[in-house]
DRENDO-1510 file (C-alpha; in Angstrom, 1 decimal, always signed):
<recs>
REC; n; res; u; v; w
REC; 1; ASP; +0.0; -0.2; -0.2 .
REC; 2; ARG; +1.4; +3.5; -0.4 .
REC; 3; ALA; +1.6; +3.7; +3.8 .
REC; 4; SER; +4.4; +0.9; +3.4 .
REC; 5; THR; +5.6; +2.2; +0.1 .
REC; 6; ALA; +6.4; +6.0; +1.6 .
REC; 7; VAL; +8.1; +4.1; +4.0 .
REC; 8; GLY; +10.5; +2.0; +2.1 .
REC; 9; ARG; +11.1; +5.5; +0.3 .
REC; 10; ILE; +12.3; +6.9; +3.8 .
REC; 11; ASP; +14.2; +4.0; +4.7 .
REC; 12; PRO; +16.7; +4.4; +2.4 .
REC; 13; ILE; +16.9; +8.3; +2.8 .
REC; 14; ARG; +17.6; +7.8; +6.5 .
REC; 15; ARG; +20.5; +5.0; +5.7 .
REC; 16; ARG; +22.2; +7.9; +3.7 .
REC; 17; GLU; +22.0; +10.3; +6.9 .
REC; 18; ASN; +23.4; +8.0; +9.2 .
REC; 19; TRP; +25.8; +7.4; +6.6 .
REC; 20; LEU; +26.8; +10.9; +6.2 .
REC; 21; ILE; +26.5; +11.2; +10.2 .
REC; 22; CYS; +29.4; +8.6; +10.7 .
REC; 23; ALA; +31.4; +9.8; +8.1 .
REC; 24; HIS; +31.2; +13.2; +9.6 .
REC; 25; ARG; +32.0; +11.9; +12.7 .
REC; 26; SER; +34.9; +10.0; +11.7 .
REC; 27; THR; +36.5; +12.7; +10.3 .
REC; 28; ASP; +35.8; +15.0; +12.9 .
REC; 29; ARG; +38.1; +12.3; +15.2 .
REC; 30; GLU; +40.4; +12.1; +12.5 .
REC; 31; SER; +41.3; +15.8; +12.5 .
REC; 32; LEU; +41.2; +15.5; +16.7 .
REC; 33; PHE; +44.0; +12.9; +16.3 .
REC; 34; THR; +46.5; +14.6; +14.1 .
REC; 35; ALA; +45.8; +17.3; +16.3 .
REC; 36; VAL; +47.2; +14.9; +19.1 .
REC; 37; GLU; +50.0; +13.7; +17.2 .
REC; 38; THR; +51.3; +17.1; +16.2 .
REC; 39; ASP; +51.0; +17.8; +19.7 .
REC; 40; ASN; +48.9; +20.9; +18.9 .
REC; 41; THR; +46.7; +22.0; +21.7 .
REC; 42; HIS; +45.7; +25.2; +19.7 .
REC; 43; GLN; +43.9; +23.1; +17.6 .
REC; 44; ILE; +42.2; +20.3; +19.7 .
REC; 45; ALA; +41.1; +23.2; +22.1 .
REC; 46; LYS; +39.3; +24.3; +18.6 .
REC; 47; LEU; +37.8; +20.8; +17.6 .
REC; 48; LEU; +36.8; +20.1; +21.2 .
REC; 49; LYS; +35.0; +23.7; +21.2 .
REC; 50; ARG; +33.7; +22.8; +17.5 .
REC; 51; GLY; +31.6; +19.9; +19.7 .
REC; 52; ILE; +34.1; +16.9; +18.6 .
REC; 53; ASP; +33.7; +13.9; +21.3 .
REC; 54; VAL; +36.7; +14.1; +23.5 .
REC; 55; ASP; +36.6; +10.1; +23.9 .
REC; 56; ALA; +35.9; +9.7; +20.4 .
REC; 57; ARG; +37.1; +6.1; +19.5 .
REC; 58; ASP; +39.0; +4.7; +16.1 .
REC; 59; GLU; +38.4; +1.3; +14.9 .
REC; 60; ASN; +41.2; +0.0; +17.5 .
REC; 61; ASP; +39.2; +1.7; +20.4 .
REC; 62; TYR; +41.9; +4.5; +20.8 .
REC; 63; THR; +40.7; +7.3; +22.4 .
REC; 64; ALA; +42.7; +11.2; +21.5 .
REC; 65; LEU; +44.2; +10.6; +25.5 .
REC; 66; LEU; +45.6; +7.0; +24.8 .
REC; 67; LEU; +47.1; +8.4; +21.3 .
REC; 68; ALA; +48.7; +11.0; +23.6 .
REC; 69; ALA; +49.9; +9.2; +25.7 .
REC; 70; GLU; +51.9; +6.5; +23.8 .
REC; 71; THR; +53.2; +9.1; +22.2 .
REC; 72; GLY; +54.2; +11.1; +24.8 .
REC; 73; ALA; +52.4; +14.2; +23.8 .
REC; 74; THR; +52.3; +16.0; +26.6 .
REC; 75; ALA; +50.9; +18.9; +26.3 .
REC; 76; SER; +48.0; +17.5; +24.4 .
REC; 77; VAL; +47.6; +15.1; +27.5 .
REC; 78; GLY; +46.9; +18.1; +29.9 .
REC; 79; THR; +44.0; +19.8; +27.6 .
REC; 80; LEU; +42.5; +16.4; +27.0 .
REC; 81; ILE; +42.6; +15.7; +30.2 .
REC; 82; LYS; +41.0; +19.4; +31.3 .
REC; 83; ALA; +38.2; +18.7; +28.8 .
REC; 84; GLY; +37.0; +16.3; +30.5 .
REC; 85; ALA; +38.7; +13.1; +28.7 .
REC; 86; ASP; +38.4; +9.6; +30.4 .
REC; 87; TYR; +42.1; +9.0; +31.4 .
REC; 88; ASP; +41.0; +5.1; +32.3 .
REC; 89; ALA; +39.4; +4.5; +28.9 .
REC; 90; ARG; +40.9; +1.2; +27.3 .
REC; 91; ASP; +42.0; +0.0; +23.8 .
REC; 92; SER; +40.8; -3.0; +21.7 .
REC; 93; PHE; +43.9; -4.6; +23.7 .
REC; 94; GLY; +43.2; -3.5; +27.3 .
REC; 95; ARG; +45.8; -0.8; +27.4 .
REC; 96; SER; +45.1; +2.0; +29.9 .
REC; 97; ALA; +46.7; +5.7; +28.8 .
REC; 98; VAL; +49.1; +5.1; +31.8 .
REC; 99; TYR; +50.1; +1.8; +30.0 .
REC; 100; ALA; +50.8; +3.4; +27.2 .
REC; 101; ALA; +52.8; +6.0; +28.2 .
REC; 102; ALA; +54.8; +3.6; +30.6 .
REC; 103; VAL; +55.7; +0.9; +28.1 .
REC; 104; GLY; +56.7; +3.8; +25.7 .
REC; 105; GLY; +59.2; +5.4; +28.4 .
REC; 106; LYS; +57.1; +8.6; +28.4 .
REC; 107; ASP; +57.6; +9.2; +32.0 .
REC; 108; ALA; +56.2; +13.2; +32.0 .
REC; 109; ALA; +52.8; +11.5; +30.2 .
REC; 110; VAL; +52.5; +8.9; +33.3 .
REC; 111; GLU; +53.4; +11.9; +35.8 .
REC; 112; LYS; +50.7; +14.1; +34.2 .
REC; 113; LEU; +48.2; +11.1; +34.4 .
REC; 114; LEU; +48.8; +10.0; +37.5 .
REC; 115; ALA; +48.4; +13.3; +39.2 .
REC; 116; ALA; +45.5; +14.0; +37.3 .
REC; 117; GLY; +43.6; +10.7; +39.1 .
REC; 118; ALA; +44.1; +7.8; +36.2 .
REC; 119; SER; +44.5; +4.5; +38.2 .
REC; 120; PRO; +48.4; +3.4; +38.0 .
REC; 121; THR; +47.0; -0.9; +37.9 .
REC; 122; ASN; +44.7; -1.2; +35.3 .
REC; 123; ALA; +46.0; -4.4; +33.4 .
REC; 124; ASP; +46.1; -5.6; +29.9 .
REC; 125; ARG; +44.2; -7.8; +28.3 .
REC; 126; ASP; +47.0; -10.0; +29.5 .
REC; 127; GLY; +47.2; -9.4; +33.1 .
REC; 128; ARG; +50.2; -7.1; +32.9 .
REC; 129; GLY; +49.4; -3.7; +34.2 .
REC; 130; PRO; +51.8; -0.7; +33.8 .
REC; 131; PHE; +54.1; -1.5; +36.5 .
REC; 132; TRP; +55.2; -5.0; +35.1 .
REC; 133; ALA; +55.2; -3.0; +31.4 .
REC; 134; ALA; +57.8; -1.1; +32.6 .
REC; 135; CYS; +59.7; -3.4; +34.3 .
REC; 136; ALA; +59.8; -5.9; +31.2 .
REC; 137; THR; +60.8; -2.7; +29.3 .
REC; 138; ARG; +63.5; -2.0; +31.9 .
REC; 139; ASP; +62.8; +1.4; +32.8 .
REC; 140; THR; +62.9; +1.8; +37.1 .
REC; 141; LYS; +62.1; +5.3; +36.7 .
REC; 142; ILE; +58.7; +4.8; +35.5 .
REC; 143; ALA; +58.2; +1.6; +37.5 .
REC; 144; ALA; +59.3; +4.1; +40.8 .
REC; 145; ARG; +56.3; +6.4; +40.0 .
REC; 146; LEU; +54.1; +3.9; +39.3 .
REC; 147; LEU; +55.1; +2.3; +42.8 .
REC; 148; GLN; +54.8; +5.4; +44.3 .
REC; 149; ALA; +51.3; +5.8; +43.2 .
REC; 150; GLY; +50.0; +2.4; +44.5 .
REC; 151; ALA; +51.2; +0.0; +42.3 .
REC; 152; ASP; +52.2; -3.6; +43.5 .
REC; 153; VAL; +55.3; -4.8; +43.2 .
REC; 154; ASP; +54.5; -8.2; +43.1 .
REC; 155; GLU; +51.7; -8.0; +40.5 .
REC; 156; GLN; +51.4; -10.9; +38.4 .
REC; 157; ASP; +50.3; -11.3; +34.7 .
REC; 158; ASN; +47.4; -13.9; +33.7 .
REC; 159; ASN; +50.2; -16.6; +33.3 .
REC; 160; GLY; +51.5; -16.0; +37.0 .
REC; 161; VAL; +54.6; -14.3; +36.2 .
REC; 162; THR; +56.0; -11.4; +38.3 .
REC; 163; ALA; +57.9; -8.9; +37.3 .
REC; 164; LEU; +60.8; -10.1; +39.3 .
REC; 165; ARG; +60.3; -13.5; +37.9 .
REC; 166; TYR; +60.3; -12.2; +34.2 .
REC; 167; ALA; +63.7; -9.9; +35.2 .
REC; 168; VAL; +65.6; -12.9; +36.6 .
REC; 169; ALA; +64.5; -14.9; +33.5 .
REC; 170; HIS; +65.9; -12.8; +31.1 .
REC; 171; GLY; +69.3; -11.7; +32.9 .
REC; 172; ASN; +68.0; -8.0; +33.8 .
REC; 173; ALA; +70.2; -7.3; +37.1 .
REC; 174; ASP; +69.8; -4.0; +37.3 .
REC; 175; VAL; +65.9; -4.4; +37.2 .
REC; 176; ALA; +66.0; -7.4; +39.8 .
REC; 177; GLU; +67.9; -5.5; +42.2 .
REC; 178; PHE; +65.3; -2.8; +41.4 .
REC; 179; LEU; +62.9; -4.7; +42.4 .
REC; 180; ARG; +64.2; -6.5; +45.2 .
REC; 181; ALA; +65.2; -3.3; +47.1 .
REC; 182; HIS; +61.8; -2.2; +46.6 .
REC; 183; GLY; +60.4; -5.8; +48.3 .
REC; 184; ALA; +59.2; -7.4; +45.7 .
REC; 185; ALA; +59.1; -11.6; +46.5 .
REC; 186; GLU; +62.1; -13.7; +45.9 .
REC; 187; VAL; +62.4; -16.9; +43.3 .
REC; 188; ASP; +64.2; -19.3; +43.2 .
REC; 189; GLY; +66.1; -18.8; +46.6 .
REC; 190; GLY; +67.1; -15.4; +44.8 .
REC; 191; ARG; +69.5; -16.3; +42.5 .
REC; 192; LEU; +69.3; -14.4; +39.5 .
REC; 193; SER; +71.1; -17.4; +37.5 .
REC; 194; TYR; +67.5; -19.0; +38.1 .
REC; 195; SER; +66.6; -21.0; +34.8 .
REC; 196; PRO; +62.9; -21.5; +34.4 .
REC; 197; ALA; +63.7; -24.5; +31.5 .
REC; 198; ALA; +66.6; -26.3; +33.7 .
REC; 199; ALA; +63.5; -26.0; +36.3 .
REC; 200; GLY; +60.9; -27.3; +33.4 .
REC; 201; GLU; +58.8; -24.4; +34.0 .
REC; 202; GLU; +58.1; -22.5; +30.9 .
REC; 203; VAL; +60.3; -19.7; +30.1 .
REC; 204; PRO; +58.4; -16.1; +30.0 .
REC; 205; GLU; +58.9; -14.8; +26.2 .
REC; 206; THR; +60.3; -11.4; +25.6 .
REC; 207; PHE; +57.9; -8.5; +26.1 .
REC; 208; THR; +57.1; -7.2; +22.8 .
REC; 209; ASN; +54.8; -4.0; +23.9 .
REC; 210; PRO; +52.3; -5.1; +21.3 .
REC; 211; SER; +50.0; -2.1; +20.1 .
REC; 212; PRO; +46.4; -2.3; +18.3 .
REC; 213; ARG; +48.1; +0.7; +16.4 .
REC; 214; SER; +50.8; -0.7; +15.0 .
REC; 215; ALA; +50.5; -4.6; +15.3 .
REC; 216; GLY; +47.2; -6.9; +14.3 .
REC; 217; GLU; +46.2; -10.1; +16.7 .
REC; 218; GLU; +48.0; -12.1; +15.1 .
REC; 219; SER; +51.3; -10.5; +16.4 .
REC; 220; ALA; +49.6; -9.8; +19.5 .
REC; 221; GLY; +49.2; -13.2; +20.9 .
REC; 222; ALA; +52.9; -13.6; +19.8 .
REC; 223; ALA; +53.7; -12.0; +22.3 .
REC; 224; SER; +51.9; -13.7; +25.5 .
REC; 225; LEU; +53.8; -14.8; +28.0 .
</recs>
């Protein structure tokens, strides 16, 4: 009948309108991300004033703040936090902004995020928190900052591997010394020559800091411990 025909005609129009809205939002998000990548706080402020969602996500569930933290765009981190960005939002790998900054060695970004109230303990999908990841990348300065903010020196990933066990198994003597100095529970009687293989245990694989923007799901799996 005429009513159903009219509805049939409207639906394609509505679909087109919805597509245009989504495309517009995608362009706005890309503009915001570009401004973050160049740490252009003036442009970020202009875009946000125009009504762009400060927590808009891309296909990897990245927000502008996650990108700013990962790239060390410290000024952008501050601008986005002031604009109300969710500082505990996570990407498709479960990484928070603090995690992304910590594993990338962006100490100033970590400091700014923690000062704003971001959690120092949010773990990724493999159970690794920012502290664990910082130790795995041998950044004891950031690890110390995270401990001061409330991270657990004995936190374990989903396979029960602590930062100290990882450091010992991979011969990272400096990190092991740092962890012991902060009261980490010992492994294998404290011998740095500890060999998981000799004990019949699986050796933790080298941590490769997977990022959903730089690696696919397959490569992320290769970093599992």
